[in-house]
N, C-alpha and C positions, 0 to 999 in steps of 0.2 A: 587442471582446474576448470570448474564449470562456471559459465557466465550466464546470468539470467537477465531477461528483459525487465524493464521497470515494473511492468504489470505483474510479472511472475514474482519479482522480488517483494512487492507489496503484498501479494497474496500469501507468500511464504511467511512474511513477518506477522501478518494478521492471524494466520493459522497457528503459528507458534505462540502468539499472545493468548489466543483462545485456549490452547492446551496448557497454558501457564508453564511453558518450558523455555521461554526466551530468557537468556541471561544478558542483560545490558552491560556494556563496558563503556565507561566515560573517561575522558581525559581530565587532566587537572583543570582545564578551562571551565568545567561545569560550575565551579563556585566563583569564578573570576568576577570581581566587582562587588561581591556580596559583603555585607558588613561583618566584620570580625571583631575580636576582643578590643583591639586598639587601632582600628583602621579598616581597610577593605582588603579582600583577598587579591593579591597582585597577579598579573600575568607573568610570563617568563621574563620579558624585558624589564618590567618594573621590579621583579624579584632580584634580577641581576643588579640593577642600580642600587637597591636597598642593601644587598649583601656587599657590594663594592664600597658603599659608604661606611659600612661597619668595618670592613677590611682596612680602609683608609684611616679610620679613627683608632683602631686597636692593634693593627698588625703592620701595615706598610702603606704610608701615605702616598707612595709613588706607584702603587699597583695599577696597571693599565688595561689588562684584558677586558674585553666586553663579551667574551664567549661564555654563555651560561654555564656550561659544564666545567670550564676552567675556573671560573669564579666560584662555583659551588664547591669544587674540590678544595680550593684554598680556604674557603669559608668553613668547610667541615673539618679540615685538618689543622688549621692554624688559629682559628678564633676560639676563644675560651668557651667551654660547654655552657656555662650559665648565660653568656651573651647569646649564643646560638639558640638556647632554649627559649629565651625571651623573644627572639625574632619569630620563631615558629609559633609560640604561644600568642603573640600579639596579632599575627597576620593569618593564622590558620586554625584558630580555635574559637569557640563560641560563634561560629559562622551562622548567620541568619539568612536562610534561603528565601527567595520569593515564593509566592503562592504557586506559580506555574511549576517551578522546580520541585517543590514539595509534592504537588499533585502528581507530577510525572514519576517521582520516586515511589509514590504510594500505589502505582498501578500494580496489578497482580502478576508480578514477574514470576 
């Protein structure tokens, strides 16, 4: 594996941007906090709490795990599809990004 100095890294990124061959990859946090259809886009901790509340209401009032992956697995396998769809629709659709995020996405990648 090659390691670059900060200066070399910046030069490389600028060069790739100029050539329009840089492919950005963002994590799910890019939209965190943005307004969505019926709320704001949650981070993993908030999403875990939201999914647990749904599990408590519809599946198992005594469910205890706080691990995102465990909660998500139960949510996806035991919660009714319509309820899951509403969760995703409410928190992850009609997302309104801020000007900075939109401008960044509009760069000539």
